[in-house]
C-alpha positions in Angstrom: 0.1 0.0 0.0 2.8 2.4 0.9 4.5 1.6 -2.4 1.4 2.5 -4.3 0.9 5.8 -2.5 4.7 6.6 -3.2 4.2 5.7 -6.8 1.2 8.1 -7.0 3.1 10.9 -5.4 5.9 10.4 -7.9 3.5 10.4 -10.8 1.8 13.5 -9.5 5.0 15.3 -9.2 6.1 14.4 -12.7 2.7 15.7 -14.1 3.2 19.0 -12.1 6.8 19.4 -13.5 5.3 18.7 -17.1 2.5 21.2 -16.7 5.0 23.7 -15.4 7.3 23.3 -18.4 4.2 23.7 -20.8 3.1 26.8 -19.0 6.5 28.4 -19.2 6.7 27.7 -22.9 3.2 29.1 -23.5 4.1 32.3 -21.4 7.4 32.7 -23.3 5.6 32.5 -26.6 2.9 35.0 -25.7 5.5 37.4 -24.3 7.5 37.3 -27.5 4.4 38.2 -29.5 3.5 41.0 -27.2 7.0 42.4 -27.2 7.2 42.3 -31.0 3.9 44.2 -31.3 5.0 46.7 -28.7 8.3 47.4 -30.5 6.8 47.4 -34.0 4.1 49.9 -32.8 6.8 52.2 -31.2 5.5 51.7 -27.6 8.9 50.5 -26.5 12.2 52.0 -27.4 14.6 50.1 -29.7 18.3 49.7 -29.1 20.7 51.3 -31.6 21.2 48.2 -33.5 18.5 48.8 -36.0 18.3 49.1 -39.8 15.6 50.4 -42.1 15.3 49.5 -45.7 13.0 51.3 -48.2 12.1 50.5 -51.7 10.1 52.9 -54.0 9.3 52.4 -57.6 7.2 54.4 -60.1 6.7 53.4 -63.8 4.9 55.6 -66.2 3.9 54.5 -69.7 2.6 57.1 -72.2 1.4 56.2 -75.8 1.8 59.8 -76.9 4.4 62.6 -76.9 2.1 65.0 -75.1 3.5 66.4 -71.8 1.9 65.4 -68.5 1.9 66.2 -64.8 1.4 63.3 -62.5 1.3 63.3 -58.7 1.7 60.2 -56.5 2.1 59.5 -52.8 5.5 60.0 -51.0 7.0 58.1 -47.9 6.5 59.6 -44.5 7.6 58.6 -41.1 5.3 57.9 -38.0 5.0 61.7 -37.3 4.1 62.4 -40.9 7.4 64.0 -41.9 8.8 63.5 -45.3 12.4 62.2 -45.7 14.6 65.3 -46.5 16.8 63.4 -48.9 14.2 61.7 -50.8 14.4 63.9 -53.9 18.2 63.7 -54.0 18.2 60.1 -53.8 15.4 59.3 -56.1 16.8 58.1 -59.3 15.2 58.6 -62.8 16.4 55.3 -64.5 14.3 55.8 -67.7 13.1 58.8 -69.4 13.7 62.6 -69.0 11.4 64.1 -66.4 11.4 66.7 -63.8 10.6 65.8 -60.2 9.6 67.8 -57.1 7.6 67.3 -53.8 4.5 69.6 -53.5 1.8 70.2 -51.1 -1.7 69.4 -52.4 -5.3 69.3 -51.0 -4.7 65.6 -50.2 -1.3 66.0 -48.7 2.3 65.9 -49.9 2.9 64.4 -53.3 5.7 63.6 -55.7 5.1 65.7 -58.8 6.5 64.3 -62.2 6.4 66.5 -65.2 7.6 65.5 -68.6 6.6 63.4 -71.6 7.1 59.8 -72.8 7.9 56.7 -70.6 9.6 57.1 -67.3 10.9 54.9 -64.5 11.8 56.3 -60.9 13.4 54.3 -58.1 14.5 54.9 -54.6 16.2 52.2 -52.5 17.8 52.9 -49.1 19.2 51.2 -46.2 20.6 52.7 -43.1 20.9 52.5 -39.3 19.3 55.4 -37.6 16.8 56.6 -35.0 13.2 55.5 -34.9 11.8 58.6 -36.7 14.0 57.5 -39.8 11.7 54.7 -40.5 9.4 55.9 -43.4 6.7 53.3 -43.2 3.7 55.6 -43.8 2.8 57.0 -47.3 1.0 60.2 -48.1 -2.5 60.9 -49.6 -3.5 57.5 -48.1 -6.0 56.5 -45.5 -5.4 54.2 -42.5 -2.3 53.2 -40.7 0.3 50.4 -41.7 -0.5 48.9 -38.2 -4.1 48.1 -39.1 -3.4 44.5 -39.9 -7.2 43.7 -40.4 -7.4 45.6 -43.7 -5.3 44.8 -46.8 -6.4 47.8 -49.0 -6.0 51.6 -48.5 -7.9 54.4 -50.2 -5.3 56.6 -51.9 -5.1 59.7 -54.2 -3.2 60.4 -57.5 -3.4 63.2 -60.0 -2.8 63.4 -63.7 -3.6 66.2 -66.1 -3.7 63.5 -68.9 -6.0 60.6 -69.2 -4.7 57.2 -70.4 -1.3 57.1 -68.7 -0.4 53.6 -67.5 1.0 53.8 -63.9 2.6 51.1 -61.8 3.6 52.3 -58.2 5.0 50.3 -55.2 6.6 51.0 -51.9 7.9 49.0 -49.0 9.6 49.9 -45.6 11.2 47.2 -43.5 13.0 47.4 -40.2 15.4 44.8 -38.7 16.8 44.7 -35.2 19.2 42.5 -33.4 19.5 43.4 -29.7 16.0 44.4 -28.4 14.5 41.8 -28.3 17.5 39.7 -28.1 16.7 37.7 -31.4 16.9 39.1 -34.9 13.5 40.1 -36.2 11.6 42.8 -38.1 9.1 43.4 -40.7 7.2 46.4 -42.3 4.5 47.3 -44.7 4.4 47.0 -48.5 2.1 49.0 -50.7 1.1 48.4 -54.4 -1.1 50.6 -56.6 -4.2 48.7 -58.0 -6.9 49.7 -60.4 -9.7 48.4 -58.1 -10.2 45.2 -60.2 -7.1 43.2 -59.2 -4.7 44.7 -61.8 -1.5 46.4 -60.7 -1.4 48.8 -63.6 -3.7 51.9 -63.3 -5.0 53.9 -66.2 -5.1 57.6 -65.2 -8.1 59.8 -65.5 -7.9 63.6 -65.9 -7.8 65.3 -62.4 -7.8 63.7 -59.0 -8.5 60.2 -58.9 -9.2 58.0 -55.8 -7.4 54.7 -56.1 -6.7 51.6 -54.1 -3.4 50.7 -52.6 -2.9 47.0 -51.7 -1.2 46.9 -48.2 0.3 44.0 -46.4 2.6 43.5 -43.5 5.7 41.3 -44.1 7.3 39.9 -40.9 10.8 38.4 -40.8 11.8 36.4 -37.8 
């Protein structure tokens, strides 16, 4: 009888230890998710070992030699500020167009004037303070942290109808010290025509469009 009671106690202690280990693992997993959300949303400070990578692309296809003026969104940080070096670092890899950043009734915009086909690109990677993560985009509704929605209403302007426009932007952060494992992620935006196509044909004047938006996480 004593041997049976002793066996029951040993078995119970083993079950307790097993439940404790499972509980610790579950708590650690939940804490990791909560920490990542807190750091991504900016509620907790990052260590200095952070990198921000941005990629911005605009393609314009024109079937005529007529001049045009096109306005599209520009990257912004969490406070709504534009990157001061954006224009200097934005490369015109195809065509001859003039570029500037202007204030419009819908917010800041990249203004492109010229004629013919054009391609513009901006790629950057740097280590900097949190305000140097340009994860927002102008003239666009919503927040990149709204994970429950995969589209955003956005505005563009053209004084010529029939331009074919492709536009995309992504902003990713990676960090290595806080939390102690390498992690990161960020939003990606792509211009759509509202019917599932990633090429938009412009109308004359202001045009409300759709940006596909999704959050890419890297762990």
